[in-house]
C-alpha positions as CSV (number, residue, x, y, z in Angstrom):
1,M,-25.5,0.0,-7.6
2,P,-25.8,-3.2,-9.9
3,E,-26.1,-6.2,-7.7
4,D,-24.5,-8.5,-10.3
5,V,-21.2,-6.3,-10.8
6,V,-18.7,-7.4,-8.2
7,A,-14.8,-7.0,-8.1
8,D,-13.0,-10.6,-8.1
9,T,-9.8,-8.8,-6.8
10,H,-9.8,-7.1,-3.2
11,G,-7.1,-5.4,-1.3
12,L,-6.6,-4.6,2.5
13,A,-4.2,-2.3,4.1
14,V,-3.1,-1.2,7.5
15,A,-0.9,1.7,8.4
16,G,0.7,3.0,11.5
17,A,4.0,3.1,13.4
18,G,6.3,0.3,14.4
19,S,7.9,0.2,17.6
20,T,11.3,1.8,18.9
21,A,12.1,-1.5,20.7
22,A,13.1,-4.6,18.8
23,G,10.3,-7.1,18.1
24,D,6.9,-7.3,16.6
25,T,4.1,-4.7,16.3
26,V,0.7,-5.5,15.2
27,I,0.3,-2.7,12.8
28,S,-3.0,-0.7,13.4
29,G,-3.3,-2.8,16.9
30,A,-6.0,-5.2,15.4
31,P,-6.3,-7.8,12.7
32,V,-8.0,-7.2,9.4
33,T,-11.1,-9.1,8.7
34,L,-11.7,-10.7,5.1
35,P,-15.1,-10.3,3.7
36,A,-17.9,-12.7,4.1
37,G,-18.4,-15.1,0.9
38,G,-15.1,-16.9,0.7
39,P,-13.2,-18.9,0.3
40,W,-10.6,-16.3,-0.7
41,T,-7.2,-16.9,-2.4
42,I,-4.8,-14.7,-0.9
43,F,-2.0,-14.1,-3.8
44,K,0.1,-11.2,-2.8
45,V,1.5,-9.6,0.5
46,W,3.2,-6.5,0.4
47,A,5.1,-3.7,2.7
48,L,6.0,0.0,2.7
49,L,8.4,1.3,5.2
50,A,9.8,4.7,5.8
51,A,12.0,6.3,8.7
52,A,10.2,8.8,10.6
53,T,13.1,10.7,11.6
54,A,16.7,10.4,10.3
55,T,19.0,9.2,13.0
56,A,22.8,9.2,12.4
57,G,24.4,5.9,12.9
58,E,21.0,3.7,12.7
59,S,20.1,1.3,10.1
60,K,16.3,0.5,10.2
61,G,14.1,-2.3,8.5
62,G,13.2,-5.7,9.2
63,Y,10.7,-8.2,8.2
64,F,6.9,-8.5,8.2
65,R,4.6,-11.5,8.5
66,I,1.0,-12.5,8.7
67,N,-0.7,-14.3,11.4
68,A,-4.0,-16.2,11.4
69,K,-5.8,-14.5,14.4
70,S,-9.0,-16.5,13.8
71,G,-10.8,-18.3,10.9
72,D,-9.1,-20.7,8.5
73,I,-6.2,-20.0,6.5
74,T,-4.7,-23.1,4.6
75,P,-1.8,-23.6,5.0
76,N,-1.5,-21.7,8.4
77,P,1.1,-19.2,7.4
78,A,3.6,-19.7,10.2
79,P,6.5,-19.2,9.3
80,S,5.5,-16.4,6.9
81,K,8.4,-13.8,7.3
82,F,9.0,-11.5,4.3
83,P,11.7,-8.8,4.0
84,T,10.9,-5.1,4.1
85,G,14.5,-4.3,3.0
86,I,17.0,-2.4,5.4
87,M,17.8,1.3,5.3
88,P,21.5,1.8,5.7
89,S,22.8,4.1,8.5
90,S,23.9,7.7,7.9
91,L,26.3,10.2,9.4
92,G,26.5,13.9,9.8
93,A,24.2,16.8,10.0
94,T,22.4,16.5,6.7
95,I,20.9,13.2,5.8
96,D,19.0,12.9,2.4
97,S,15.3,11.5,1.9
98,V,15.7,8.0,1.0
99,L,13.5,6.2,-1.4
100,N,12.0,2.8,0.0
101,P,10.6,0.9,-2.9
102,I,7.6,-1.5,-2.2
103,T,8.4,-5.3,-1.5
104,M,5.6,-7.3,-2.7
105,F,5.6,-11.2,-2.8
106,D,3.3,-13.8,-4.6
107,V,1.8,-16.2,-2.2
108,N,-0.8,-18.9,-2.2
109,Y,-2.9,-19.1,0.8
110,E,-6.7,-20.0,1.0
111,A,-8.6,-18.1,3.7
112,S,-12.2,-18.5,4.9
113,G,-14.7,-15.6,4.7
114,K,-14.5,-13.3,7.7
115,A,-11.2,-14.8,8.5
116,E,-9.2,-12.5,10.8
117,I,-5.5,-11.9,9.8
118,E,-2.9,-9.9,11.8
119,L,-0.3,-8.0,9.9
120,I,2.8,-7.7,11.8
121,Y,6.0,-5.7,11.4
122,N,9.2,-6.8,13.2
123,E,12.0,-4.4,14.2
124,P,15.2,-6.5,14.6
125,T,17.0,-3.7,16.5
126,A,16.1,-0.8,18.8
127,V,15.7,2.4,17.1
128,T,15.3,6.2,18.5
129,V,12.0,6.8,16.4
130,A,9.5,4.0,15.4
131,N,9.3,3.7,11.5
132,Q,6.2,4.3,9.8
133,V,4.8,1.2,8.2
134,V,1.9,0.1,5.6
135,L,1.2,-3.6,5.1
136,G,-1.3,-5.3,3.1
137,L,-2.6,-8.3,1.2
138,I,-4.3,-8.7,-2.2
139,F,-6.9,-11.5,-2.6
140,G,-9.9,-12.8,-4.7
141,K,-11.8,-15.7,-6.0
142,T,-9.1,-16.3,-8.4
143,R,-5.6,-15.4,-9.0
144,P,-5.4,-12.5,-11.9
145,V,-3.4,-13.1,-15.0
146,E,-1.4,-10.5,-16.3
147,K,-2.9,-9.0,-19.7
148,P,-1.9,-6.5,-22.3
149,F,-3.3,-2.9,-21.8
150,T,-6.0,-1.8,-24.1
151,F,-7.1,1.5,-22.2
152,V,-5.0,3.3,-19.4
153,D,-6.5,6.3,-17.7
154,V,-5.1,8.4,-14.8
155,V,-6.1,11.0,-12.1
156,R,-3.6,13.1,-10.4
157,G,-3.8,15.5,-7.4
158,Q,-2.1,16.7,-4.5
159,Q,-2.5,15.9,-0.7
160,S,-0.9,16.9,2.7
161,A,-3.6,15.8,5.2
162,V,-3.7,12.2,6.7
163,A,-7.5,12.2,6.0
164,D,-8.9,9.5,3.4
165,T,-9.3,12.0,0.5
166,L,-10.7,12.0,-2.9
167,I,-8.0,12.4,-5.6
168,G,-10.1,12.2,-8.7
169,T,-12.6,10.2,-10.5
170,V,-11.9,8.1,-13.8
171,T,-14.9,7.8,-16.3
172,I,-14.4,4.3,-17.9
173,S,-15.0,4.0,-21.6
174,E,-18.2,2.7,-22.9
175,K,-16.2,-0.1,-24.6
176,A,-14.8,-1.4,-21.5
177,S,-15.5,-4.7,-19.7
178,K,-12.7,-5.3,-17.2
179,I,-10.1,-3.4,-15.0
180,V,-6.9,-5.5,-15.4
181,A,-4.3,-3.5,-13.3
182,V,-3.8,-0.6,-11.2
183,C,-0.8,1.5,-10.3
184,G,-0.2,4.2,-7.8
185,C,2.7,6.7,-8.0
186,I,3.6,9.4,-5.2
187,A,6.4,11.8,-4.5
188,Q,7.1,14.9,-2.5
189,D,6.4,18.2,-4.2
190,N,7.5,21.6,-3.5
191,V,10.1,22.3,-0.7
192,L,11.2,19.2,1.4
193,T,10.7,19.6,5.2
194,A,13.1,18.0,7.5
195,G,11.6,15.3,9.8
196,E,8.8,14.4,7.4
197,E,8.4,10.9,5.7
198,L,6.0,10.4,2.9
199,I,4.0,6.9,3.0
200,G,0.6,5.8,2.6
201,Y,-1.7,3.9,0.2
202,F,-4.7,4.2,-2.3
203,R,-8.1,2.7,-2.7
204,L,-10.6,2.5,-5.3
205,D,-14.5,2.8,-5.2
206,S,-17.6,3.2,-7.3
207,D,-21.2,3.4,-7.4
208,D,-21.4,1.2,-10.4
209,V,-19.3,-1.6,-9.1
210,K,-18.8,-3.4,-5.7
211,M,-15.2,-2.8,-5.2
212,P,-14.5,-2.8,-1.4
213,P,-12.3,-3.7,0.3
214,S,-10.0,-2.2,-2.6
215,S,-6.8,-0.7,-0.9
216,Y,-3.5,-0.9,-2.9
217,P,0.1,0.2,-2.5
218,F,2.1,3.1,-4.0
219,G,5.3,1.9,-5.7
220,A,7.5,3.4,-2.9
221,A,7.6,5.3,0.5
222,Y,10.1,8.0,1.3
223,S,12.1,8.3,4.5
224,A,12.3,11.7,6.4
225,G,15.4,13.8,5.9
226,L,17.5,15.7,8.2
227,G,19.2,19.3,7.9
228,A,18.9,22.2,6.0
229,L,20.2,20.7,2.4
230,I,18.0,17.7,2.2
231,N,18.3,15.9,-1.4
232,Q,15.3,14.2,-2.9
233,S,15.2,10.7,-3.7
234,A,15.0,9.0,-7.3
235,K,11.6,8.7,-9.0
236,C,9.0,6.5,-7.7
237,P,9.0,3.0,-9.1
238,V,6.0,2.3,-11.5
239,V,4.5,-0.9,-10.0
240,W,1.4,-2.3,-11.9
241,I,-0.7,-4.8,-9.9
242,P,-2.9,-7.4,-11.7
243,V,-6.4,-7.4,-10.8
244,E,-9.7,-8.8,-12.1
245,I,-12.6,-6.2,-11.7
246,P,-15.5,-6.6,-14.1
247,I,-16.7,-3.1,-15.0
248,I,-19.6,-1.4,-16.6
249,G,-19.0,0.9,-19.7
250,G,-19.2,4.4,-18.7
251,A,-18.7,3.6,-15.0
252,R,-17.0,6.2,-12.5
253,V,-14.2,5.0,-10.4
254,N,-13.3,7.1,-7.5
255,C,-9.7,7.3,-6.4
256,Y,-8.8,8.0,-2.6
257,I,-5.4,8.4,-0.9
258,K,-4.6,7.9,2.7
259,L,-1.3,9.3,4.1
260,N,0.2,7.9,7.4
261,T,1.4,11.5,8.6
262,V,0.7,15.0,7.7
263,L,2.9,17.0,5.3
264,T,3.9,20.6,5.2
265,N,3.9,20.7,1.5
266,A,1.7,18.4,-0.5
267,A,2.6,15.1,-2.2
268,E,2.1,14.7,-5.8
269,V,0.0,11.6,-6.5
270,Q,-1.0,9.8,-9.7
271,I,-3.4,6.8,-9.7
272,F,-3.6,4.8,-13.2
273,I,-6.2,2.4,-14.0
274,A,-5.7,-0.1,-16.8
275,Y,-8.7,-1.9,-18.6
276,E,-9.8,-3.6,-21.4
């Protein structure tokens, strides 16, 4: 791997269940640790939320926040409470699969290298089954500037297991110099299964460029449905995330997916990379 080609933008994500009780849950149970070599500018925080089991008469969804467990963050982000959005309640023997679009916010925090940050989800009221949650932050040496796309490529595949899995590899054009945006789309394929939510995140890696940590959100998650006649949600929103990742012409970028929970029928996944 060339020592002088290092991504300027990075992403960290944590995934897991919230709580059935009202209150805070540190997702994954431990803080994330930023890489050495700071200071880092944290410029986006984001959340994906899905109801793990549809329960009649229960609304779900609250807010998420970050907490500086150790290491310096300026300003210390308290309060830092961001909405996940609220899923409305339903009634009846059949409840449709609900699309839960990502909530993502521009922020301006400076963190030291190896700073430890807790990503916390708050459920405002008690629920029968804990929601599935993915929380993350995007950071780098500088804040990326949105740019027009010159090239856009994609890998697609299907996945049903929770294991971190390679979906495909993009071979960058020989004319390329920089990745400027990434995008992930996901949806349920084949027959819907009652009680199965669809939620996760994707990550990038390469033998040609130092990318990790490099985990990013899909445009949406999908709550579990209930009953024999579950209707599917609307299409996954297309959400481009600006990044600054210098790249070598001809480099190979590997695209992975990590699901929170196993699926009976595979998810359809598309990961896009835009570069100049």
